[in-house]
C-alpha positions as CSV (number, residue, x, y, z in Angstrom):
1,M,11.3,-29.6,-0.9
2,I,8.1,-31.3,0.1
3,R,7.2,-28.4,2.4
4,R,7.9,-25.9,-0.4
5,G,5.9,-27.9,-2.9
6,A,2.9,-28.1,-0.5
7,A,3.1,-24.3,0.1
8,L,3.2,-23.7,-3.7
9,A,0.2,-26.0,-4.2
10,A,-1.8,-24.2,-1.5
11,L,-0.9,-20.8,-3.0
12,A,-2.0,-22.0,-6.4
13,A,-5.3,-23.2,-5.0
14,V,-5.9,-19.8,-3.3
15,V,-5.1,-17.9,-6.5
16,A,-7.4,-20.2,-8.5
17,G,-10.2,-19.7,-6.0
18,L,-9.8,-16.0,-6.1
19,A,-9.8,-16.0,-9.9
20,A,-13.1,-18.0,-9.9
21,Y,-14.6,-16.1,-7.0
22,P,-16.5,-13.4,-9.0
23,G,-18.4,-16.2,-10.9
24,Y,-20.4,-17.3,-7.8
25,A,-19.9,-14.6,-5.2
26,S,-22.3,-11.9,-4.2
27,G,-21.8,-8.2,-5.2
28,Y,-20.7,-7.4,-1.6
29,G,-18.2,-10.3,-1.6
30,V,-16.6,-9.2,-4.8
31,R,-16.3,-5.6,-3.6
32,A,-15.0,-6.6,-0.2
33,T,-12.3,-8.8,-1.8
34,L,-11.5,-5.9,-4.2
35,Q,-10.9,-3.7,-1.1
36,I,-8.7,-6.3,0.5
37,F,-6.6,-6.4,-2.7
38,M,-6.3,-2.6,-2.5
39,W,-5.1,-2.8,1.1
40,I,-2.6,-5.5,0.3
41,V,-1.1,-3.2,-2.3
42,L,-1.0,-0.2,0.0
43,A,0.4,-2.2,3.0
44,G,2.9,-4.0,0.9
45,S,4.1,-0.8,-0.8
46,W,4.6,0.9,2.6
47,N,6.5,-2.1,3.7
48,L,9.0,-1.8,0.8
49,I,10.3,1.5,2.2
50,S,9.4,1.6,5.8
51,G,9.6,-2.1,6.7
52,L,12.9,-2.7,4.8
53,T,14.8,0.6,5.4
54,G,13.2,1.7,8.6
55,Y,12.3,5.1,7.2
56,V,8.7,5.5,8.5
57,S,6.4,7.3,6.0
58,F,3.3,9.1,7.2
59,G,2.5,10.4,3.7
60,H,2.1,7.4,1.5
61,V,-1.5,8.2,0.9
62,A,-0.2,11.1,-1.2
63,F,0.9,8.6,-3.9
64,F,-2.5,7.0,-3.7
65,G,-4.1,10.4,-4.2
66,A,-1.8,11.4,-7.0
67,G,-2.6,8.2,-8.9
68,A,-6.3,8.7,-8.2
69,Y,-6.4,12.2,-9.6
70,T,-4.1,11.4,-12.5
71,G,-6.3,8.5,-13.6
72,A,-9.5,10.3,-13.0
73,I,-8.4,13.4,-15.0
74,L,-7.2,11.2,-17.9
75,V,-10.5,9.3,-18.0
76,A,-12.9,12.3,-17.4
77,K,-11.0,15.0,-19.3
78,V,-9.0,13.2,-22.0
79,G,-11.2,10.1,-22.5
80,W,-8.5,7.5,-21.8
81,P,-9.6,3.9,-21.1
82,W,-9.3,3.1,-17.4
83,L,-6.5,0.5,-17.6
84,P,-3.9,2.9,-19.3
85,A,-5.1,5.6,-17.0
86,A,-4.4,3.4,-14.0
87,L,-0.9,2.7,-15.3
88,A,-0.4,6.4,-15.8
89,G,-1.4,6.9,-12.2
90,G,1.4,4.7,-11.2
91,V,3.9,6.6,-13.3
92,A,2.7,9.9,-11.9
93,A,3.2,8.6,-8.3
94,V,6.7,7.4,-9.2
95,L,7.6,10.8,-10.7
96,L,6.2,12.5,-7.5
97,A,8.4,10.2,-5.4
98,L,11.4,11.0,-7.5
99,V,10.9,14.7,-7.1
100,I,10.4,14.6,-3.3
101,G,12.4,11.5,-2.5
102,Y,15.9,12.9,-3.2
103,P,15.7,15.7,-0.6
104,C,13.4,14.0,1.9
105,L,15.4,10.8,2.2
106,R,18.3,12.8,3.5
107,L,16.3,13.5,6.6
108,K,16.6,11.2,9.6
109,G,14.1,9.8,12.0
110,P,10.9,11.7,12.6
111,Y,11.9,14.5,10.2
112,F,11.3,12.2,7.2
113,A,7.9,11.2,8.6
114,I,6.9,14.8,9.2
115,A,8.1,15.9,5.7
116,L,5.9,13.3,4.0
117,L,3.0,14.2,6.2
118,G,3.4,17.7,5.0
119,L,3.5,16.4,1.4
120,N,0.1,14.9,1.8
121,E,-1.4,18.2,3.0
122,V,0.3,20.2,0.2
123,L,-1.2,17.9,-2.5
124,R,-4.6,18.2,-0.9
125,A,-4.4,22.0,-1.0
126,L,-3.2,22.0,-4.6
127,V,-6.0,19.7,-5.7
128,S,-8.5,21.9,-4.0
129,Y,-7.0,25.1,-5.6
130,F,-7.0,24.0,-9.2
131,E,-10.7,23.7,-9.4
132,G,-10.9,23.8,-13.2
133,L,-8.8,20.7,-13.6
134,T,-9.6,18.6,-10.5
135,G,-13.0,19.9,-9.5
136,G,-11.6,21.4,-6.3
137,G,-13.6,20.8,-3.2
138,N,-16.7,19.7,-5.2
139,G,-14.8,16.7,-6.4
140,L,-14.5,15.1,-9.8
141,S,-17.1,12.8,-11.4
142,L,-16.1,10.1,-13.9
143,P,-18.4,8.7,-16.7
144,T,-20.6,5.9,-15.5
145,L,-19.0,2.5,-16.1
146,D,-19.9,-0.9,-14.8
147,A,-16.5,-2.6,-14.7
148,T,-16.3,-3.9,-11.2
149,I,-15.2,-7.4,-12.3
150,P,-12.4,-6.3,-14.6
151,I,-11.2,-3.9,-11.9
152,Y,-11.3,-6.8,-9.4
153,Y,-8.9,-8.7,-11.6
154,A,-6.7,-5.7,-12.1
155,M,-6.6,-5.0,-8.4
156,G,-5.8,-8.6,-7.7
157,A,-3.0,-8.6,-10.2
158,S,-1.6,-5.5,-8.5
159,A,-1.7,-7.2,-5.1
160,A,0.1,-10.3,-6.5
161,S,2.7,-8.1,-8.2
162,V,3.5,-6.2,-5.1
163,T,3.8,-9.4,-3.0
164,L,6.0,-11.0,-5.7
165,L,8.2,-7.8,-5.9
166,T,8.6,-7.9,-2.1
167,Y,9.8,-11.5,-2.3
168,V,12.2,-10.7,-5.1
169,I,13.7,-7.8,-3.2
170,I,14.0,-9.6,0.2
171,T,15.8,-12.5,-1.4
172,S,18.2,-10.3,-3.4
173,R,21.3,-8.4,-2.5
174,F,19.4,-5.2,-2.9
175,G,17.0,-6.3,-0.1
176,L,19.9,-7.3,2.1
177,R,21.4,-3.8,1.7
178,L,18.1,-2.2,2.5
179,M,17.8,-4.2,5.7
180,T,21.4,-3.3,6.5
181,I,20.4,0.3,6.2
182,R,17.5,-0.4,8.5
183,E,19.7,-1.9,11.2
184,D,22.5,0.6,11.1
185,E,22.8,3.2,8.3
186,V,26.2,4.4,9.4
187,A,27.6,0.9,9.3
188,A,26.0,0.4,5.9
189,E,27.8,3.4,4.5
190,A,31.1,2.2,6.1
191,M,30.6,-1.1,4.2
192,G,30.5,0.8,0.9
193,I,26.7,0.7,0.4
194,D,25.4,3.8,-1.5
195,T,22.6,4.3,1.0
196,A,21.1,7.4,-0.7
197,R,20.7,5.5,-4.0
198,H,19.2,2.4,-2.4
199,K,16.7,4.3,-0.3
200,L,15.6,6.2,-3.4
201,Y,15.1,3.1,-5.4
202,A,13.0,1.5,-2.6
203,F,11.0,4.7,-2.3
204,L,10.2,4.8,-6.1
205,L,9.2,1.1,-6.0
206,S,6.9,1.8,-3.0
207,A,5.1,4.6,-4.8
208,A,4.1,2.7,-7.9
209,G,1.5,0.4,-6.3
210,P,-0.5,3.1,-4.5
211,G,-0.6,5.2,-7.6
212,I,-2.0,2.3,-9.7
213,V,-4.6,1.3,-7.1
214,G,-5.5,4.9,-6.5
215,A,-6.5,5.3,-10.2
216,L,-8.3,1.9,-10.1
217,T,-10.3,3.0,-7.0
218,A,-11.2,6.3,-8.6
219,R,-12.5,4.5,-11.7
220,D,-14.4,2.0,-9.6
221,Q,-16.1,4.6,-7.4
222,G,-16.7,7.0,-10.2
223,Y,-16.2,10.1,-8.0
224,I,-13.3,11.4,-6.0
225,E,-12.7,14.5,-3.7
226,P,-9.7,15.7,-1.8
227,I,-11.1,14.8,1.7
228,S,-11.7,11.2,0.7
229,V,-8.6,10.7,-1.3
230,F,-5.9,12.2,1.0
231,P,-7.1,11.1,4.5
232,L,-4.3,10.5,7.1
233,A,-6.4,7.5,8.3
234,T,-5.5,5.6,5.1
235,T,-1.8,5.8,5.9
236,I,-2.4,4.9,9.6
237,T,-4.4,1.9,8.5
238,M,-1.7,0.6,6.1
239,I,0.9,1.1,8.8
240,V,-1.1,-0.9,11.4
241,M,-1.7,-3.7,8.8
242,V,2.1,-4.0,8.3
243,L,2.8,-3.9,12.0
244,L,0.1,-6.5,12.7
245,G,1.4,-8.9,10.0
246,G,5.1,-8.3,10.4
247,K,7.2,-5.5,8.9
248,G,10.1,-6.4,6.6
249,T,8.4,-9.7,5.7
250,V,6.8,-11.0,2.4
251,W,3.5,-12.2,3.7
252,G,3.1,-9.9,6.7
253,P,1.3,-7.1,4.8
254,V,-1.0,-9.7,3.2
255,L,-1.9,-11.2,6.6
256,G,-2.3,-7.9,8.2
257,A,-4.5,-6.5,5.4
258,V,-6.8,-9.5,5.4
259,V,-7.1,-9.8,9.2
260,L,-7.6,-6.1,9.9
261,F,-10.0,-5.5,7.1
262,V,-12.2,-8.4,8.1
263,A,-12.0,-7.3,11.8
264,Q,-13.0,-3.7,10.8
265,E,-16.0,-5.0,8.8
266,V,-17.2,-7.1,11.6
267,V,-16.7,-4.4,14.3
268,W,-18.3,-1.7,12.1
269,A,-21.3,-3.9,11.4
270,R,-21.9,-4.9,15.0
271,Y,-20.5,-1.9,17.0
272,P,-20.6,1.1,14.8
273,Y,-20.4,3.7,17.6
274,V,-17.3,2.2,19.3
275,H,-15.5,1.3,16.0
276,P,-12.8,4.0,16.5
277,L,-12.2,3.0,20.1
278,L,-11.7,-0.7,19.2
279,F,-9.5,0.2,16.2
280,G,-7.3,2.3,18.5
281,A,-7.1,-0.5,21.0
282,I,-5.9,-2.8,18.3
283,I,-3.1,-0.4,17.4
284,V,-2.0,-0.2,21.1
285,A,-2.2,-3.9,21.5
286,V,-0.1,-4.6,18.4
287,V,2.6,-2.1,19.3
288,L,2.9,-3.3,22.9
289,L,2.4,-7.0,22.6
290,M,3.7,-7.8,19.1
291,P,6.2,-5.1,18.0
292,R,7.5,-7.4,15.2
293,G,4.0,-8.6,14.2
294,V,2.6,-12.1,13.9
295,L,5.1,-13.3,11.3
296,G,8.0,-11.6,13.1
297,L,7.1,-13.4,16.3
298,L,6.8,-16.8,14.5
299,Q,10.1,-16.3,12.7
300,S,11.9,-15.6,16.0
301,R,10.2,-18.4,17.9
302,Y,10.3,-21.2,15.3
303,R,13.3,-20.0,13.2
304,L,11.2,-19.6,10.1
305,P,13.0,-18.3,7.0
306,R,13.0,-14.5,6.4
307,T,11.5,-15.2,2.9
308,I,8.1,-15.7,4.7
């Protein structure tokens, strides 16, 4: 109880510090923290489906892009305020996940990953084709709006929500069933678990966060285009963040997002020409030396609870 109370007190102090941070931080500091919040949402959302069920997604950036374009179109074409447009981006991503999740989640192993990778390319092609609505290859500009601080808080709330959702799922029977599917799907079915339904629910939950932060990012940047919204590198980055922190854990995506983002910023500032090489070396090192991530390693060595 004392240890838990100390952890909650430390968490409350961090939340209070982040809430007060825009009041005294520089513009770069606020924007960098906003980006960290975005990556926490993306990594945590990927963890909900791939970390808990074992179904590796190479196309989660498609939900980010769907939310970005939904929010941008509602703001630029319809005149919606940015916050309802961001929520609509999350709804659009969930609807997309519902349409493609039912057939794709019946695929096993690498076939599921390849199917979602194809989804990303299909969406990018569709966005480029419907030029009248999306701006096509020229991109879509949004009305000028100085709302970095409100978007900072909205992005922070999204990161906290995804982390809390992960905790609730992992400590519930639903989470235990997802992890059973990850370990042995055939055995899970033999135990009476409706694997198709549980996988679909996890897939829908994992799509909402990227859709919301995609719309928030579009509003914050004021301009989006297919190449910048649907890059495979975004999915690869969120995967590496989860692997670094520890897949299937609550705080692994948070730890991985913070550490990798800070490392990228430092390396990019000091060694811009070897940045891709160092990033690739990090990926190889994580996969070979820490396949369960930092928290997974600590859990196995020190018998930490799985709720971490």
